[in-house]
C-alpha positions as CSV (number, residue, x, y, z in Angstrom):
1,X,102.2,48.1,106.8
2,X,105.9,47.0,107.1
3,X,107.6,44.5,105.6
4,X,107.7,41.6,107.5
5,X,104.1,42.1,107.3
6,X,103.8,42.4,103.7
7,X,105.6,39.6,102.9
8,X,103.5,37.4,105.2
9,X,100.9,38.6,103.0
10,X,102.0,37.7,99.7
11,X,103.3,35.0,101.0
12,X,99.5,33.5,101.7
13,X,98.0,34.8,99.1
14,X,100.9,32.7,96.6
15,X,100.2,29.4,99.0
16,X,96.6,29.5,99.0
17,X,96.0,30.8,95.4
18,X,95.0,28.1,92.6
19,X,97.3,29.7,89.3
20,X,100.1,31.8,89.5
21,X,99.6,35.4,90.7
22,X,100.8,38.0,88.2
23,X,102.0,41.7,90.2
24,X,99.1,43.7,89.3
25,X,97.2,41.4,91.3
26,X,99.1,41.0,94.1
27,X,98.8,44.9,94.7
28,X,95.4,44.9,95.2
29,X,97.2,43.0,98.1
30,X,97.9,46.2,99.8
31,X,94.9,48.6,97.5
32,X,97.9,49.7,95.7
33,X,99.8,51.4,98.1
34,X,102.8,49.3,97.2
35,X,104.6,49.8,93.5
36,X,104.9,47.0,91.0
37,X,108.8,47.8,92.1
38,X,108.3,47.4,95.5
39,X,106.3,44.4,95.4
40,X,108.9,42.5,93.0
41,X,111.4,43.1,95.4
42,X,109.5,41.8,98.1
43,X,109.2,38.4,96.0
44,X,112.4,38.1,95.6
45,X,113.5,38.5,99.1
46,X,110.6,36.3,99.8
47,X,112.2,33.6,97.8
48,X,115.9,33.6,99.2
49,X,113.3,33.2,102.9
50,X,111.9,29.6,100.6
51,X,115.7,28.8,99.0
52,X,116.6,26.0,101.3
53,X,113.0,24.5,101.4
54,X,111.7,21.9,99.7
55,X,109.5,24.2,97.9
56,X,110.3,27.5,95.6
57,X,109.0,30.8,94.8
58,X,108.8,30.9,91.0
59,X,108.4,33.3,88.2
60,X,106.6,32.0,85.2
61,X,104.8,33.6,82.2
62,X,101.4,33.9,84.3
63,X,102.6,35.2,87.3
64,X,104.3,34.2,90.7
65,X,103.5,30.4,92.0
66,X,105.1,28.3,94.7
67,X,105.9,24.6,93.1
68,X,108.1,21.9,94.3
69,X,111.8,21.3,93.6
70,X,112.9,18.9,91.2
71,X,114.1,16.2,94.3
72,X,110.6,16.0,95.4
73,X,108.9,14.8,92.5
74,X,109.9,11.1,93.1
75,X,108.1,11.5,96.1
76,X,105.1,13.5,94.9
77,X,104.1,11.4,92.1
78,X,103.5,8.5,94.4
79,X,100.4,10.6,95.6
80,X,99.6,10.7,92.1
81,X,99.9,6.8,90.7
82,X,96.8,7.3,87.7
83,X,98.2,7.2,84.1
84,X,99.0,11.2,82.7
85,X,97.9,12.3,79.0
86,X,99.5,10.8,76.7
87,X,101.1,12.6,73.7
88,X,102.5,11.0,70.4
89,X,105.8,12.1,67.9
90,X,103.5,14.0,65.6
91,X,102.0,15.5,68.2
92,X,105.4,16.9,69.7
93,X,106.8,18.1,66.4
94,X,104.0,19.8,65.9
95,X,104.0,21.8,69.3
96,X,107.7,22.6,68.4
97,X,107.2,24.4,65.0
98,X,104.2,26.6,66.5
99,X,107.1,27.2,69.1
100,X,109.3,28.7,67.1
101,X,107.8,29.4,64.1
102,X,104.6,31.2,65.7
103,X,102.3,32.4,64.2
104,X,101.6,29.6,62.0
105,X,99.3,28.4,60.1
106,X,98.5,24.4,59.6
107,X,99.4,24.9,56.2
108,X,102.8,26.1,57.5
109,X,103.4,23.4,59.6
110,X,102.7,21.1,57.5
111,X,105.2,22.4,54.4
112,X,108.1,22.3,57.5
113,X,106.9,18.0,58.5
114,X,106.4,17.0,54.9
115,X,102.9,15.2,56.3
116,X,99.1,16.1,56.2
117,X,98.8,17.5,59.9
118,X,95.3,15.7,61.3
119,X,92.9,18.0,62.8
120,X,92.7,16.1,66.2
121,X,96.9,16.9,66.4
122,X,95.8,20.9,66.9
123,X,92.6,19.9,68.6
124,X,94.8,18.1,71.6
125,X,96.8,20.9,71.6
126,X,94.2,23.7,72.0
127,X,92.5,21.4,74.8
128,X,95.9,20.9,76.6
129,X,95.7,24.8,76.8
130,X,99.5,25.5,75.0
131,X,98.4,26.6,71.6
132,X,95.3,28.9,70.2
133,X,94.2,31.2,67.6
134,X,95.2,34.5,67.4
135,X,94.4,35.9,63.9
136,X,94.0,35.2,60.4
137,X,96.5,35.3,57.2
138,X,95.0,37.7,54.9
139,X,95.3,35.3,51.7
140,X,92.9,32.6,50.1
141,X,91.1,31.0,52.6
142,X,92.2,33.6,55.2
143,X,94.4,30.5,57.4
144,X,94.0,30.5,61.1
145,X,97.4,31.8,62.6
146,X,98.3,29.3,65.8
147,X,101.1,30.5,68.7
148,X,101.7,29.5,72.0
149,X,99.8,30.3,74.9
150,X,101.1,31.1,78.6
151,X,99.8,27.8,79.9
152,X,102.5,26.8,77.3
153,X,105.1,28.4,79.2
154,X,103.7,27.9,82.7
155,X,104.3,24.2,82.1
156,X,107.9,24.3,80.5
157,X,108.5,26.7,83.8
158,X,109.7,29.4,81.7
159,X,108.6,33.1,81.9
160,X,109.1,34.1,78.2
161,X,109.3,32.7,74.7
162,X,113.0,34.6,74.9
163,X,114.1,31.6,76.8
164,X,113.6,28.9,74.7
165,X,117.0,27.2,73.3
166,X,118.3,29.0,70.2
167,X,118.3,26.6,67.0
168,X,118.3,27.4,63.2
169,X,116.8,24.9,61.3
170,X,113.3,22.8,62.4
171,X,115.0,19.6,63.5
172,X,117.4,20.9,65.6
173,X,114.4,22.8,67.3
174,X,111.8,20.3,67.4
175,X,115.2,18.4,69.6
176,X,115.6,20.8,72.2
177,X,112.6,21.4,72.9
178,X,112.4,17.3,73.9
179,X,115.4,18.5,75.3
180,X,114.3,21.0,77.2
181,X,110.8,19.3,78.5
182,X,112.8,16.0,80.1
183,X,114.1,18.5,82.6
184,X,113.9,17.7,86.2
185,X,111.7,20.4,86.8
186,X,108.9,19.0,88.3
187,X,106.2,21.5,86.8
188,X,108.1,20.6,82.8
189,X,106.5,18.1,80.9
190,X,108.5,15.0,80.2
191,X,108.4,14.3,76.0
192,X,109.8,11.8,74.5
193,X,113.1,11.8,72.3
194,X,111.4,13.8,68.7
195,X,112.7,12.3,65.5
196,X,113.7,14.4,62.4
197,X,111.3,16.1,60.7
198,X,111.1,14.1,57.1
199,X,111.1,17.0,54.2
200,X,108.4,14.5,52.1
201,X,106.3,11.5,53.3
202,X,102.8,10.1,53.5
203,X,99.7,11.8,54.7
204,X,99.5,11.2,58.4
205,X,96.2,9.8,59.6
206,X,97.1,7.8,63.0
207,X,98.0,9.6,65.9
208,X,99.7,7.1,68.2
209,X,100.6,7.6,71.9
210,X,104.1,7.7,72.6
211,X,104.5,10.1,75.9
212,X,103.5,11.3,78.8
213,X,102.8,14.0,80.5
214,X,103.5,14.4,84.2
215,X,101.4,15.5,87.1
216,X,102.1,19.3,87.8
217,X,103.2,20.0,91.8
218,X,102.3,23.1,92.6
């Protein structure tokens, strides 16, 4: 199989895929006759082929995928007029803490935010596929350790946690995460600005929706 044919196979597989494809899966297309480096080189070549089109080939945490370019969002959103899920500031602040402090227990999050975190906030992030339990801390009660998922990175259009903006304090980290998700990338979530995390505060009992997550256009 020559290079042109191999690129056509990869192109067809990526366009038809419902989820990002990792290189190991794409090698199966060629019965492992092509090495990982060769497949990656073909992907970069294919990426250049689509450079001037309305759809682009990108690498995210789970693999490679085609997605619409940012300037297409305005038009594609008209196909999905229904309202997307809504997330409260408390939920987004909790997500930012997990993203930068992972693995983190619920107690770690509450210490940073200064308020009791509702179990519904954790469940909401788990249901969205952004966080998961990866173990338990060896201490009294063995609290669950939470970390972000590949889906979280995919939705932000990132390939690794190293691409998160660097910040030193919790407030700045939350603000940077919100800023990152307000970019024009069509697969990114758009979050409302996150307020500074108070050192102390009352117990949190209500999780009021304040922001929206737009639909993806793979």
